[in-house]
N, C-alpha and C positions, 0 to 999 in steps of 0.2 A: 271436331275440326275447331281448332283452338285461334281465335281471331285476335285480330293484333290490339285491340283492345283489352282485351281478358289477358294477354301478353306484358303491355306494359303493368295493369295491376300484378301479374304476377311477382313481377319486377320490383314493384315500389312498397311491396310490402316489407317489413321492420324484419322478416327471417332473411329475406336476401341480401338484407344489407348486411347480419351475421355472416351468412356465406360469403360476402364479397370478402368482409375482412379476413375470415380464415384463408380464403386462398391467398388473399395480401401479405398477411400471415407468414403462410406455409411456403411462400416463393423468398422471404428472408430468411425464415428460422431456418430449412432443411437446403442440404446442397449435398450432391454426390460427388467421391472423391475421384479423382480421374484418371487416378494409377492403377484403383480396382477397375475400372471402367474398359482400360485399354487394352485386360487379361482376356484371356477365353473364358466362356464360360464351362464350371465343371459337367454339368449337363446337357446335351442337345436340346434344340425345342424350345417353346415359349417355357416350359417351368424353369430350364437355366438361365435363360435371358433373365426372367422377374428373379430368380434369386439371385444372382450379379448383382443386380441394381438394387435390391434389398441391402445386401453387403455391403456394397459401396453408400448408402444412405447415412447421413449422419449430422447431429445437431451442428449447423455451423459455428454459432455465438456462446455455443456451452463449454463448461471449459470443465473439463475433470477433475475436483478436487483428488485432496494425496493421498487420500483412503481409496479412491477409485484408479488414481494414477499410477501412483507409488509415485516415490519424490524424499524428500527432506524435510523432516520439520525440527524445530530447530527454536529457541527458548534464549533470549539475551538477556542480560543486565544492562541497563544505560550507568555508565559512571559519575552520576549526579555531582560527587566530590569534585570529580575534573572540571567540571563545568563552573561550578563556581569556583574554584581556583584559577580557572583561567580570568575569570570575570577581577577577581580579585587581582591577578596581574594587570589585565588593563588598566584598574583604577590605581592600581601602585606606580603605572607609568605615568598618567597626567598626574601625580603629585608633582612629578620634575619639571613641569610647564605650568602648574598652578606655582611653584616656590618660584621659580624665575620670572612671572608676571607679576607677583605680587610683593619682587624684590625682598623676600625670607633672610636675613642675615644671617641665621644660624641655622646652617640643614642638618638633617638627622645623619647621625653618625653611620647606622647600621639601619637596615630595611629588611627586613622579610615578610616570608607567606608562612603563617603555620597556623595550623587547627581551626582553618575557618577564618583567620584575621591577617589583615597587615599589620604588623608589629613595627613603629619608625622609633627608634632608641634617640634620644642626645644626650649632650654633656651635661645638664644642668635639667630642673625641671620645672622653671620659667621659660625652658626652649620648647619643653614639650608642651605647657599650656599656650604658649604665643601659637603654636602651630596646629594645637587642635582646636582655638578658636578658628584662625581661618580658615580651615577645610571645615569643621562646625557651618559656618559662613555658605560657603559656595557647595559640599558634599552629603548636604544636610538629608536632601532627597532620596539617596543612593543607599547611602551610606550608616550607619550605626555608631558613633564616635564615644568614646569615653578615653579619658588622660590618667595615669594611674603613675604618680611618682615621676618619673622622667622616662617614660613609654608614653607613644600614642598608639590606641587600640581599634582599628576599623574593621566591622564586620556589614555583609551587605545586611541595606534593610530587608523586613522579615515580605514586606509586600515583594520585593523584588526577588529576595531569594526562593521565595513561592513562583514567580513570573519564568525562573531559568531552569529551576526544575521540572517544572511541568512544560514550558517549551522544548528541551530539552529530548523528551520522550518526544513528543510531537514530530519536534524537528527530525529524529531519527527513524519514524516511522516514516514521514514525506522522501528523506533523502531513500531509504531501503528503497522503498517501491521505485522511486526513478530508477536507479543505480541496477536493479533487478531488471527493470523493464527494458532498461539498454541492453541486457546480458542477453536480451532474446527467451528469457523463460514465459509460459504462457502460465495463466494462472494462478499467477502470484498474490498470496495473501499475507500482509505484513499487518497487524495489529498491537496496540499497546491493551496489556495486562497491566491491572493494578500500578503502584505510584512509579513503577522502574523498569517493566519488563516488557520485552519487546518480542512478539510470537509470529515469527517466518515461516508462513507453509511453499514450498516450492514442488510441485508436480513434474513427475515425467524430469527430475534433472539426472545429464549423463554424468556428472564432473563436480563431484561435492565439494572436492576439496578447493577447487577455483572457485566454486560458490561463498563457500566458507570464508576465503581469503579474499571476496567481495566486499562481504558483510564486515566482516571485521576491519578493514581498512578505514581507520579514521577517515583521510584526505588530508590533513591537517594541513596544508598547504601555506608555507611562510618563505618571503625575498628577506634576504638576508645579505648586508658584501661582506664578503672574504674578506678578515684581516690576517690571517696567514694559514698556511697550509704545510703538515707534518705528516710524516711516515707512519709517527705513533704519536699515542696518547701526551706521553713522556714529553716528546722532544718539544710538544707546545708550553705544556706546565711548566717547563724549566727554566723559562723567562718569568715564569713569577714567582719562582722557589718553592713550585709543587704547591701554590693556592692562587687561584684565580679569581681577580676581582668581581663584586658579585653580577657586575653590569656585562659578563663576559662570559661565554659557555663554548665546548668541544661538542661538535657532532662528527657522527663517523661519516662514512663514504658508501656507497652500497658496496654490499660483502662479494668476495669476489673465493672461489673454491681455491684453498694451497694446494700442487698437486703431490706434495710431500706426503704430507698428512690426509688430505681429502675433508679440512674444514672448515668451514666459512669465518673468514677474516675479514674487517674493515679494508677497503684499496687505500687510504687514503684518511687524514683526521684534519677537520678545521675547526678556526676559533673566529666564530662571532658572535654577535653581539645577543644578549639573552632575550632579548624583545626581538622584536620582527620590523624590518622597515615597515613592510607590505605585507598583506595576509590575503588567500585565494580568495576569502568573501565577494567580491568585486568579477571573477570570472564567471561568462554569462555564455559560453560556448567551446567545447574544445571537438579536435578530430583526428584521426591518426595520416600522417603526411610518409613522404621519401624526400631525402635531403640526394644531394648532388652523387654521393657512393652507393645511395638506394638503400640507403638506411633508414631504419623507421625512428620517426619523432612526434612527438604531440604540437601543435599548434593549439594553441589557446588567444581565447579574445578577451576583453576585459569590457565592463560597461565606460560609458564615460566618465565617470568620476574615478575609475582603476585607471582607466587608460591615462589620466593628466598625473596622475600621483605615480605611474610608469614612467613614465616619460620628465619628469621633474628628477628622480631616483636615477635613473641612468643617466641624466643631464650634469649631475652632482657627481660621480662615479665612474667617467670617464678613464679607461685603462686600469679599470678593476675589477674582479670579480665579483658576480653576484651570485650570490647562492641559490637554488631551487629548493627547499627542505619539506620534505612532507613525511609526517609522521615522527619528526627527530632525525630522518635520515638525508642524506646531502646526495638526492638523487641527481645533480647538474648543477656546474658551475661555470657558464661561459663569459670571458671575457669582452666588457662592453666597451665596446670600439667607438660607438657615437650613442646621444641619443634616442630613445628607440619611441617613436609616438603612432599614433593609427592603433594602442590601446591592443595590440598585440603581437606574439612573440612564439618562442618554439621552446619544447623539452629537447634536447640529443642525448645523444647518450644511453641511448635504449635498447638494451640485449638483443630482444625478440621482437615479433609483430603480435605476438599475444601478451607479451607485456604492456605494447603500448594500446592496445585496445582495453585492456583494462584497467591503463592508467586518464586512457580520454574517458571512460565512462563514468571514472569516479568524477575526476573535475566535471563532467557538463553536472554529475548529479548532486553537485556539491558535499561539502565536509560536515563534517559529523562534530556537532559540537562536541558532545562527549565521546568517550570511547564505548564499546560493547565489548561484555566479557560475556560467553559462550556456558549459559549453565545445562542444558540438557539438550538431547541430539538423537532424536531417530526416524531409523530410516525405513523402509516400509519398500516392499518386491512388490513389482507389476502384477506376478501372478496371482497376490491377495490381492489386488485391486481387481482383476477381474472376477474371482470368487464373489468378491461383494458384488459388483456389477450385477453380476447371474442373481445372488441371491437377494437384491433390492429389487431386479427386476421381475421375479417371481414372485414378491410379495403383491407388488402393485398390480398382476394378472389375478392370483388369487383375491385379493381385498377386490378388485372389481368384480368377478366373477361373481363371489359371495353375494356381491350388492348387489347384481342382478338376477341373481336368483329370488333372492328376498323383495326384490321391486317388483319383476314380472308374476312371482307366484301368489302377491298378495293385492300387487295394483292391477297388473295384468299389462294391457297397451300405456297406460299413460305410465306403469311400472318400468316400460321399453323407453319411453320417452326424456325419461328420468336419466335412466343407464347412460341415453345420448350426450344427454346434458354433461354427466360428470365425465362424459372423453372430452366436450369441449372445455369443463373445464381445466381438464391434464391439458391439455392443449395449451390455453392462454397461459397457463402456471408456466408452462417451456418457454412462453411467449415472453415472458415478463421475464424469465432468467437469460433468456438472448438479449433482451432490450438492455439490460442492468450489466451485461456481458460480466454476469455471476459466476461460480464454479457451484459446481454440485456437485454433492459428498455424500455419502451414507446418512448422515445425520440429518441431509437436505432430502433424501429420499424417505426418508422415516416422516419428515413433515410435510411431506407431500400427500403419502399415505393414511396419514393423519387426517389431512385437510379432508381429503376424499373417502372419509368415512363420516366426517360431518357436515359436508356437501349436502349427501342424501336427506339432512334432517331439515333441508330448507322444503323440499319435495314434499315429503312425510306432511307436514305443517300443512304448506298447503292443500294437499289434497285430502285431509285430514277436516280442514272446513271448507273446504268443497262438497264432502257426503253430508256437513249440517245445515248447506243450501240445499244440496239434492233433496234433502228429509223433508225439508219446508216447502218443496214446490216448485223450486229455481228447474230451469231448464240448464240441461248439461254446460252450453257456452255461457250462461252468468251464473253458475253453480262455479265453475274452474275461475270467471274471472272476481269474482266476491272471494274466491277461495287466496288469490294473491292479494286481494285489497287487506284483507282480513289477518291473515298471516305475516305480508310486509314488516308491522312493526315490531312484531317477535322475531322474526328474521335478520333483521338489522340490530338489536338489542343484541343477542347473543353471537353474533357477531363482530360484530365493536368490541365488546369484551374480551372474547379471542385474541383479537388484535393489537388491542391494547396488552395483552398476556404477555405476547408474542414481542409485542416493543422493549417490555421493559427485558426479557429476557436476550435478545440484542444489545441490549445497553450494556448489560453487567454481563452478561454469561462469555466463555470463552470462542474461540473460533468454533469447535464443534456446536455449542450452543445456539453461535448466531447463525449457523448454517440452517440450522433446524428451525429455529423465528423466521429467518427470512423463506426459508419456502413454507412456513406455516401462514407467512401473512400474507405473501402473496396469495397460499390458495383460499385465504379467507376471501380478498378483493376477486377474487375468479368467483368465487362462489353466488358473492352478491351479485356479479354481472350477468352471469349463466344461468345459477339458480332461480333468478327473479325474472331478469331481461329476457334473456335467451328464450328459457323453458316459455314466458308467456306470450312472446313472438312465433315459436315453435305452434304454440296452440291456437294461437289465431290464424296463422297459414291452413292448419288442418282443419278449424271451422268455417273461413270465409274463404280458401281459395279450394280446397279439395270436397268442400260440401257436406264434411262429416256431422250427422246429425246425435248418434248415439255412440257411447263407449262406456264398458263398463268399468265399475272407478271403486 
């Protein structure tokens, strides 16, 4: 009969604490698919019911990688030169304000950005030197300046150049992660590779064309006051004898399909400033709404600074049209009837709900500093993914069976306990993957199998040291505990070395290598926890609670 005190002693053992952790972890890690549970069982009786629950069981937070779920794998190149050119454009525009504030008497007769430099041309060499001295005084921290004859050359300082290049890639990763997350794709993986490449993995994608458009859209939003609207580009150029001044550009409107030819043509052309009055970098939120005619539009909100700038811009341009330009295409040009305060406005003239949703996603996630160019794309079929899952699952089963046979035949009951420890090890690896919301790929399964094979080494080391203790005359309990103490340093040393190897692989490897390194490192952590602490708690439970005094080792 179990007494109250004995029951309390059992519940307070370290082993029962481990059991509690496993039960709680199982509650959060596993769930049942309600759709499968609602379906009738394939077979009658308890067998059919158990089969249905088995089929409905799923890992809640572990997402399948692209090689298991199928989907889209693509490699994109970041146009770093465009990022540099855009920054030079900002610097170029700031020169006008500097010249005005410093009352520069002789202004440059021409300004252009070419081959990564701003080139200012003057009438005389003296005027060029005066401008150089002025800019050197103010811009020496961000620009590398030199004067040659009647021209001043300005390029980005090396440190700023490196910052912009690395920042463009990091920002692309951040924006695409947010953008594709807003699209609703689970298991998205966006990582940088090398100096300018971004690798995107999208498991289970059903509309790759739409996703590709979301990725490639720079979402570079600009607000510019419309100077003139024309039916053709030539009609706008005629007023300037066919050549625009450097401070003006022509942008096209959204394309429409010509019913006669079936080709896309711009609906209108717009004459606007070469430099934006405002950009969309201050937008903090956006969502899809409906106007009074039940047509979709996109409402965006700006931060406090952007709201003030927008209010000032609209107040100074009442009765004029403000152009909303995305990626050099005029998407809307509403007339300003009054100053727009509050930092919120709408983009109208959107053709469909799908277009409105996509526009809202890209505005909310932010614009890309530099455009992306598709370099490689592969599609993985779901059937191939299912085959990979089956083979990966079978590899785990075969590995476990081989380890079980070796452990049981060589160590008997302690070997069986080591196999139980391995199962707990596998449970914790899956639990860690769930906690970190990580994706599991075929290379990740390989990492799990490898970590399981390595995990048995901890038990072998402990048991071999315990045999030495038994040979020296120690009791079974003292020998096992002594084996744990003697093997601890060796176990920690070997696992830390392997963990550091996995860390290097994760830092410098591609997506597949990173997934392998992730599961390998998680397996190492699980090995230390289970191979040392769980197994020891299990032996203490057997010795102290079950009163086992002898065991063949």
